[in-house]
C-alpha positions in Angstrom: 78.0 121.6 64.5 79.3 120.9 61.0 82.2 123.2 61.7 83.1 121.3 64.9 83.0 118.0 62.9 85.3 119.4 60.3 87.8 120.5 62.9 87.5 117.0 64.6 88.2 115.3 61.3 91.2 117.6 60.6 92.8 117.0 64.0 92.1 113.2 63.9 93.4 112.5 60.4 96.4 114.8 60.7 97.7 112.7 63.7 96.7 109.1 62.8 98.4 109.4 59.4 101.8 110.3 60.9 104.5 107.6 60.8 105.3 108.2 64.4 101.7 107.4 65.4 101.7 104.1 63.4 105.2 103.1 64.6 104.4 103.8 68.3 101.0 102.1 68.1 102.6 98.9 66.8 105.8 99.0 69.0 104.3 100.0 72.4 102.6 96.7 73.3 105.8 94.8 72.3 108.0 97.2 74.4 105.6 97.0 77.4 105.4 93.2 77.1 109.2 93.0 76.9 109.7 95.3 79.9 107.4 93.4 82.1 108.8 90.1 80.8 112.3 91.1 81.8 111.1 92.4 85.2 109.2 89.1 85.9 112.2 87.0 84.7 114.6 88.7 87.1 112.1 88.6 89.9 111.8 84.9 89.5 115.5 84.3 89.0 116.3 86.3 92.1 117.6 89.9 92.0 119.8 90.0 88.8 120.6 86.3 89.5 123.9 87.2 91.2 125.3 84.7 93.7 127.1 86.5 96.5 130.0 84.6 98.1 130.2 85.6 101.8 133.1 84.8 104.1 131.8 84.3 107.7 134.2 85.1 110.6 132.5 83.5 113.5 133.8 84.4 117.0 130.5 83.5 118.6 130.7 80.3 120.8 127.0 79.9 121.3 126.2 79.7 117.5 127.1 76.1 116.9 125.1 75.8 113.7 126.4 77.4 110.5 124.3 79.6 108.2 122.9 77.6 105.4 123.7 78.7 101.8 120.8 79.7 99.5 120.3 80.2 95.8 121.8 83.8 95.9 124.0 83.6 99.0 126.9 81.2 99.6 128.2 81.3 103.2 131.8 80.0 103.7 133.1 79.8 107.3 136.8 80.8 107.3 139.4 80.2 110.0 141.1 83.6 109.6 140.6 86.5 111.9 138.6 89.5 110.8 141.8 91.5 110.5 143.5 88.9 108.2 140.5 88.4 105.9 140.0 92.2 105.6 143.5 92.7 104.4 143.1 90.1 101.6 139.4 90.7 100.6 140.2 91.8 97.1 142.3 88.6 96.4 140.2 86.1 98.4 137.4 85.8 95.9 134.8 86.7 98.5 132.2 89.4 97.8 131.6 90.3 101.4 132.7 89.4 105.0 130.1 88.7 107.6 131.5 89.2 111.1 129.7 87.5 114.0 131.2 88.7 117.4 130.9 86.9 120.7 127.4 88.2 121.6 124.6 86.8 123.7 121.9 85.3 121.5 119.3 87.1 123.6 120.9 90.5 122.7 122.8 90.1 119.3 125.0 93.2 118.8 128.1 94.1 116.8 127.3 92.1 113.7 129.0 93.6 110.6 128.8 93.1 106.9 131.9 94.3 105.2 133.0 94.5 101.6 135.0 96.4 99.0 131.6 97.5 97.5 128.4 98.7 99.3 126.0 95.9 100.0 122.5 96.5 98.7 119.5 96.9 100.9 117.9 93.7 99.7 121.1 91.6 100.4 121.6 93.2 103.8 117.9 92.4 104.7 118.2 88.8 103.5 121.4 88.2 105.5 119.7 89.7 108.6 116.7 87.3 108.1 119.1 84.4 107.8 120.9 85.3 111.1 117.5 85.8 112.9 116.4 82.4 111.8 119.7 80.8 112.9 119.4 82.4 116.4 115.7 81.4 116.6 116.6 77.8 115.8 119.5 77.9 118.3 117.1 79.1 121.1 114.6 76.3 120.2 117.4 73.7 120.3 118.5 75.0 123.7 115.0 74.4 124.9 115.3 70.7 124.0 113.6 70.6 120.6 115.2 68.2 118.1 116.3 69.2 114.6 113.6 67.0 113.0 111.0 68.7 115.1 112.3 72.1 114.0 112.0 71.1 110.4 108.4 70.2 111.0 107.7 73.7 112.3 108.4 75.2 108.9 105.1 75.3 107.0 104.2 76.9 103.7 100.7 78.4 103.6 98.7 79.4 100.5 95.6 81.4 101.0 92.8 80.8 98.5 91.0 84.2 98.4 87.3 84.2 97.5 84.6 86.9 97.3 81.0 86.3 98.4 78.5 87.5 95.8 75.2 89.2 96.6 73.6 85.8 96.0 75.8 84.2 98.7 77.8 82.2 96.1 81.6 82.1 96.5 83.6 83.4 93.6 87.3 82.9 93.0 89.4 86.0 93.3 93.0 87.0 93.4 94.5 90.0 95.2 97.6 89.7 93.0 95.6 89.8 89.8 93.5 92.7 91.1 96.6 94.6 92.1 98.3 94.1 88.8 95.2 95.3 86.8 94.8 98.2 89.2 98.4 99.3 88.7 98.3 98.9 85.0 95.0 100.8 84.7 96.2 103.6 86.9 99.5 104.0 85.0 97.8 103.9 81.6 95.2 106.5 82.7 97.8 108.8 84.0 99.9 108.4 80.9 97.0 108.9 78.4 95.6 112.0 80.1 99.1 113.7 80.4 100.2 112.7 76.9 97.1 113.8 75.0 96.3 116.8 77.2 99.8 118.2 76.5 99.1 117.5 72.7 96.1 119.8 72.9 98.2 122.5 74.5 101.0 122.2 72.0 98.5 122.2 69.1 97.0 125.5 70.3 100.4 127.1 70.8 101.6 126.0 67.4 98.5 127.4 65.6 98.7 130.6 67.6 102.4 131.1 66.9 102.0 130.4 63.2 99.1 132.9 63.1 96.9 130.1 61.5 94.4 130.8 64.3 93.7 134.3 62.9 92.4 132.7 59.6 90.4 130.0 61.4 88.8 132.3 63.9 87.3 134.3 61.0 85.1 131.4 60.1 84.6 129.5 63.4 83.9 130.5 66.9 86.7 130.0 69.5 84.5 127.5 71.4 83.9 125.4 68.3 87.7 125.5 67.6 88.6 124.4 71.1 86.0 121.6 71.3 86.9 120.3 67.8 90.6 120.1 68.8 89.9 118.4 72.1 87.5 115.8 70.7 89.7 115.1 67.7 92.7 114.4 69.8 90.5 112.3 72.2 89.5 110.1 69.3 93.2 109.7 68.4 93.9 108.5 71.9 90.9 106.2 71.9 92.0 104.7 68.6 95.4 104.0 69.9 94.0 102.5 73.1 91.7 100.1 71.2 94.6 99.1 68.9 96.8 98.5 71.9 94.1 96.2 73.5 93.8 94.2 70.3 97.5 93.9 69.8 98.3 93.1 73.4 95.6 90.3 73.4 97.0 88.9 70.2 100.6 89.0 71.5 99.5 87.4 74.8 97.7 84.6 72.9 100.7 83.9 70.7 103.1 84.0 73.7 100.9 81.6 75.7 100.8 79.1 72.7 104.5 79.4 72.2 105.5 78.8 75.9 102.6 76.6 77.0 101.3 74.9 73.9 97.8 74.4 72.5 97.2 71.1 74.3 98.2 72.4 77.7 96.1 75.5 77.2 93.0 73.5 76.5 93.7 71.2 79.5 94.2 74.2 81.7 91.0 75.9 80.5 89.0 72.7 80.9 90.4 72.1 84.4 89.4 75.7 85.4 85.9 75.3 84.0 85.5 72.1 86.0 86.7 73.8 89.2 84.3 76.7 88.8 81.3 74.4 88.2 82.0 72.3 91.3 80.6 73.0 94.8 82.4 75.7 96.9 85.4 74.2 98.6 85.9 71.3 96.2 89.5 70.7 95.2 90.2 69.8 91.6 93.8 69.5 90.5 94.4 71.7 87.5 95.9 69.9 84.5 98.6 71.3 82.3 100.8 74.2 83.1 100.3 75.3 86.8 101.3 78.9 86.2 98.9 79.4 83.3 96.1 77.6 85.3 96.6 80.0 88.2 96.5 83.1 85.9 93.3 81.7 84.2 91.7 81.1 87.6 92.6 84.5 88.9 91.1 86.3 85.9 87.9 84.1 85.6 85.7 86.3 87.8 87.2 89.7 87.2 84.8 91.9 85.3 87.1 92.6 82.4 84.4 94.0 80.1 83.3 96.4 82.9 86.8 97.4 83.6 87.5 98.3 79.9 84.1 100.1 79.6 84.8 102.2 82.7 88.3 102.8 81.6 87.1 104.3 78.3 84.5 106.5 80.1 87.1 107.8 82.6 89.7 108.3 79.9 87.2 110.4 77.9 86.0 112.2 81.0 89.4 112.8 82.5 90.8 113.8 79.2 88.1 116.3 78.6 88.4 117.6 82.1 92.2 118.2 81.9 92.6 118.9 78.2 90.2 121.9 78.4 92.5 123.4 81.0 95.6 122.6 78.8 93.8 124.3 75.9 93.3 127.4 78.1 97.0 127.4 79.0 98.0 127.0 75.4 95.8 130.0 74.4 97.4 132.2 77.1 101.1 131.8 76.1 103.2 132.3 73.0 105.6 129.4 73.5 106.1 126.2 75.6 108.6 127.9 77.9 105.9 130.1 79.3 103.6 127.2 80.1 105.6 126.0 83.1 104.1 128.4 85.6 100.6 127.3 84.6 101.1 123.5 84.1 102.2 122.8 87.7 98.8 123.7 89.3 97.0 121.6 86.6 99.4 118.6 87.0 99.5 118.5 90.8 95.9 117.1 91.4 96.5 114.4 88.8 99.9 113.6 90.2 98.5 113.6 93.7 95.8 111.2 92.7 98.3 108.9 90.9 100.7 108.7 93.9 98.0 108.1 96.5 96.0 105.7 94.3 98.9 103.4 93.8 99.8 103.4 97.6 96.8 104.1 99.8 94.0 102.8 97.5 95.7 99.4 96.8 96.3 98.9 100.5 92.7 99.9 101.6 90.5 100.1 98.5 87.3 100.5 100.6 88.6 103.1 103.0 87.3 106.8 103.2 90.4 108.2 101.5 90.0 105.8 98.6 86.3 106.7 98.3 86.9 110.5 98.2 89.8 110.1 95.7 87.5 108.1 93.4 84.6 110.6 93.4 86.4 113.9 93.2 86.8 114.7 89.4 90.4 115.9 89.8 91.6 112.5 91.0 88.7 110.1 90.1 90.0 109.0 86.6 93.0 107.2 88.2 91.6 106.4 91.7 88.4 104.8 90.4 90.4 102.6 87.9 92.7 101.5 90.7 89.7 100.6 92.9 87.6 98.9 90.3 89.3 95.5 90.1 88.7 95.1 93.9 85.0 95.7 93.5 83.2 99.1 93.8 79.5 99.5 94.8 77.3 100.6 91.8 76.1 103.7 93.6 79.7 104.9 94.1 80.6 104.2 90.5 77.4 106.1 89.4 78.3 109.0 91.7 81.8 109.2 90.4 80.7 109.2 86.8 78.0 111.8 87.5 80.5 114.1 89.2 83.0 113.5 86.3 80.4 114.7 83.8 79.6 117.8 85.8 83.3 118.4 86.3 84.3 118.3 82.6 81.3 120.5 81.6 82.4 123.0 84.2 86.1 123.0 83.1 85.2 123.2 79.5 83.0 126.3 80.2 85.7 128.0 82.3 88.4 127.1 79.8 86.4 128.4 76.8 85.9 131.8 78.4 89.7 132.1 78.8 90.4 130.6 75.4 88.2 133.0 73.5 90.3 136.0 74.7 93.8 134.4 75.1 93.8 132.9 71.6 94.1 136.4 70.1 96.6 137.8 72.6 100.2 138.1 71.3 103.4 139.4 72.8 102.0 139.8 76.3 103.0 137.5 79.2 99.9 136.1 80.8 99.4 135.6 84.6 96.7 134.0 86.7 95.4 137.5 87.4 95.2 138.3 83.7 93.4 135.0 83.0 90.8 135.8 85.6 90.2 139.1 83.8 89.7 137.2 80.5 87.3 134.9 82.2 85.2 137.8 83.5 85.0 139.6 80.1 81.5 139.8 78.7 80.9 138.7 75.1 
């Protein structure tokens, strides 16, 4: 046991003392915050904030109403024919030409969007929606409905989502907040397992190539060496994760104070506390900044402590599960080039779980596919973290954790039997058939 602890200490200290570890630990939360801040800014401002000027050539006699301009689209009806405006598109100052032929509003066909550059899918879809709404209003007007009555038909609806606890009490919830946390948790889990699993493999290859392993193996058993390396690098990842949590929380607090202000933050928190204490269905206007108040309300009933605790468990479990396999791969090859044939079968289940979790699971977090993805050890580290913000029954969480423990014990045992032989093999290209033979060798 003392030998394993010494190897863990060596692996941990040799990595956390590196300048690259310190720099990336400090910069990553800032980079992530900046990335999401830019993405949110452009989403709020409208895709890149570009205003497209669109010349409309209307040959349709039934469309008596013009398309209304919006924040990102300016419609200008021109008297020229399509042929005339096409010949001068580069000099006219218009980005695109929208051609409305003389079609029946019951069967609109032949509409064209032309331009010197290819229109994006989002722009084309928005223009299509604008024309559909125009035709719909035209039909309603033809039925004798006045414009003021048409305006009254437009209603904005906000759904206040709530969950019913086992006690029957209503709890505030937010599908948006749950989805964001699910996506972030899934991405972080995938990134951590891949990043630190590959570090284990590279460390084994490096020691094997430099023949350091021959010296180490004379004083420690191969299993002790493998476990020390795996656990040491796991502690490095856990240290980095905890530091990221602390730094992200600090940056978020400072940002909120800078953009919202201390007074508004206190008012918003007080308003949220009043709202949660009132009877279900009561409406209390949130004071202060509305955006911050909505975020505060959305996160109030999310089990943040539980999410972080489960994340740490599945990070350690998933890391042990996959890093043991990566250690086995590293012991079987002499350089990173030879790892490609072995890495794909190991990566595929994790990648499969990542892709399905961020699509299927977020759409139906309680469905059978989501359940099986979250209990099978190959995919459960990501799938369970994606499901957790939506609420997972305790028995399913316990089952997933139990199978995860059994899974990593099994992979560590399998990998150690391959590792003990492969770590001393040089100059011979390994194959799956050869690795099976190593596994079957008796001590």
